[in-house]
Residue, then its C-alpha position, 0 to 999 in steps of 0.5 A: m095569194k101572193q101578187t109580186p113581179f119575182k117569186a122566191n124559187i129554191t135554186a140550190v140546196g145542201k145539207y149536212l148530217p153529223k158521222k155519229v148514228i144513235t139507234n135505238q138499241d143505243m137509247e135502250k141502254l140509256v133509258d127504259t124503253s125499247d126499239e118497238w116503242i120508240q118505232s110504233r109511236t114515232g117512226i124513228r129507228e136512228r139519229r145523228k149526234v155531232q161530236k165533241g167540238e162540233a155545233t149548229v154553225e159548223m154544221s151550217t156551214n158544212a150544209v152552205h159549202n155542200l150547196m155551193k159545191n154542187h150548184n157551182i156557186s160562189p160565196e160572193e154572190i150571196d148577199t142574205i143569210i137567214v139561219a133558223t135555229v134554237t140552238p146557236d153555238m153562243i148567245l151573240p154574236c149570231s150564227a149567221a154571222l159566223i157562218q159568214k166568215n166560214i164560208n167568205a160571203v164578204n158581200a152578205w148579211g144576215y141574222d138568226l131566227s128562232a120558232a122552234c121546228s117551225g123556224f125554217l119555214f118561218a125563215l124561208e118566208s122571210g128570205a122569200a119577202l127580201i127576194e120579192s122585194g128586190r132588196s135581195k137576189k141570192v138568200i141563204v136560208i138555213g135550218a140548223d140545230t144541235m138538238s143533243s145540247i138541250l137533252n136530257y139523256e135520263d128523260r125517255n119522253t124527250c131524247i129520243l125524239f130528236g137528232d142533230g142535222a142541218g140543211a139550206v136552199l138558195l132563193e133567187p127572184s124567178e118569173e115562173f117557179g117559186i113560193i107561190d102562197s103560205e100560211l103561218r102562225i103562232d099562239g103562245s097559249g101553247g109555250e107552257y107545253l113545249k120549252v127551255d125554261g133555262g139559260g134566257s133573261l128571265n132564268p139565267a144559268s145559276h146553279e139552280t137552273i143546273t140543279n133543276k136541269s131547267h136546261y133541257v127540252w121538255q114537254d107534255g107529250k100528248t098535249v103537243y101531239k094533240f095540237a100538232v095532229r090538228g094544226m098541221a092537216d088544217i093549215s096544209y089543208e087550208v093552203a092546199t084548197r085555196n090554191n085548187l090542190s089536191g091528192d090528185n096535183i101535189s107531186l111531193f109533200i114535205p112536212h116536219q118530220a117529227n112523228k110518223r103518226i102526225i105526218d101520216a093523219t096531216a097526208k090523209r086530211l090532203g088525199l095523199k098516197e105514200s108515194q107522194i110523202m117525203i119522209n126521213i124521220d126513220t134515219y134523222a128523228n126530228t132535227t128541229s129547224a133543219t127536218l124541211p131543207i135535209c128533206i128537200a135537200e134529199a129529195y132533190e138528190n132522189n130526183r123525187l123533185k122535178q121542174g114544175d111541180n107542186v110542192m107542199l111544205s108543213t110544220f108545227g113546233a114550240g110556240f105553238s108555231w106552225g104553218a104550210m107554204y105552197l111553192k112550184w119547184g123550179m130546178s131541173t131534176h138532180a143529174 
């Protein structure tokens, strides 16, 4: 458990979802699947997709503009920008630099962080360390992914699962509210089960990688599902137990939105009712790094969070990577 003078407190939230909606009925026209099959196994009804020319940096910029507008934040106040993504607009420069330019955060530095679906939680931990150490006062943490850019729309095992989107939070120091505890882990032995082989330094783009469709997400769904159910449930229970949290005093559980059955299994382990769980996988699918910040923003907008609430975050992703975080919510109820 952290023992520092200041906690990293979420003081502002924002989100952005592309306008284009892709329904399960649309997916039926692309691959051999059905609305009933998708909903019964994943909980997904629809997802969002960027328009041509729109990608991670623009979505992130819009999410931060939403955050600043809703909470009266000036870009000059921001001193750090951390972007969790596996789909940057380009290999370099980093997304953080391009976002910094777009929002005119003239006093900010920043960087990108890649940890797949666990990216935002890992970035939140990194931002918290900067706040707790006193090195930063206002840290923007963004989770954003343009998953449609790395999906094979002929592979029914993956293309139905993902959507595009971005979310952002602002971290500031607080003596009373903020991140209390967390547990984060990776296990590289799971790397072979969920991956994108092409495009890195090992297999740079070539005629061969394009022919082999190596630039698309590939996963062994059964293996990933098995590890995700156990990983998210175990680590969430571990963090909850050591902080004396249970279904009786967890105000809201905000899990990574990968699969409704995984969410249900984790919630059951924590002894939670449906009213204590934040779910939007039905409308946005799995937006990878963006699922948690979008959920946080929507929970705040819908008045599902009030000051002093015990909030649990949990995630699982490629790597394998997974984690859980407990925070004491510090923002007043949304007007």
